Phi, psi and omega in degrees: 000117181238144179261158177284145173277174185298323179295318179292321176297317179298322178300310180294315181300325181294344181266001180254126184269137172270130176242105182291147174061035175230132004276358177211162182306138178095345179267137171251104184283133177268103185269111182272358181297331178288329173291317182296325182282347178265097187299325179294315181293316179297315178296322177299315180296313181295322177296319177299313180296322176302310181295326180292321187255353188299331182258008177274153179276080183242132180257328181221155170241130178245133179243139179275135180303134357247331183289336174296335176297320184296306182290320182295314181294319179296316180291320178300317178299315182294322180274354183061047178240163177280149179250136178237122176277135172256116190244163173291154184308136175086006183259347181260140188275349185248181179300134185234164164242152187224166178217128176269153175212154184279141171250177179304318178229088177113206184224160171224176185212139175240159184219158166224161174295146182299333181253022186305321185250026180293127177196185182274010180246132175285133180055063179297151180273135185237139169258120176268136180223144174208167183286326188209144170242129178247265181278343174092359183299313181293316180296318178298317178295321180295318178297315179299318179297316178300311181295322179296333182284352182102356175268179181234112176283095186279324184222151172228134182233136177228138177291319181232134174243116174278085191300331181294343177267352172058033181295324182293337178291340180278346189281158180308128180296344178271000181253124176285139182241131175232127174244128181293313181237141176240131181237000000 
């Protein structure tokens, strides 16, 4: 398991665009589409994540809708693991289990298929991945959903951690958290 040095972090960070006042005034949105369009930078990031997780006991990778799908599917392919999408309510076609979580004003809900982590291993280990963690509400709900399904959310990975919002502090203490970049 190797961590990026400061030069490598700067390289990845330089490929992420800041969009001021999106989605509302005062927010600086971290746009990863510029990272995705740079094939060298994206491949460098996926190779880093591959090296970080290749020796971990992981059976599945789960990605949170929608940008977690991009990183999760690419990493799952590289690690030769199955990918499980965690979707917003009503988007999956089969029987689901769900988890609600609080928003600033109201609630939202995420789901997975009831058989998402079905395999020949009892309580398979899952790596949860998403592009960014802010307040941690969605990630906390995703970890709870994974664990509720009978799997074990062993690890959570975020490309960007907005540390001033303290989202990782909300996560399950039994889940290891790795953030590639911290802002």
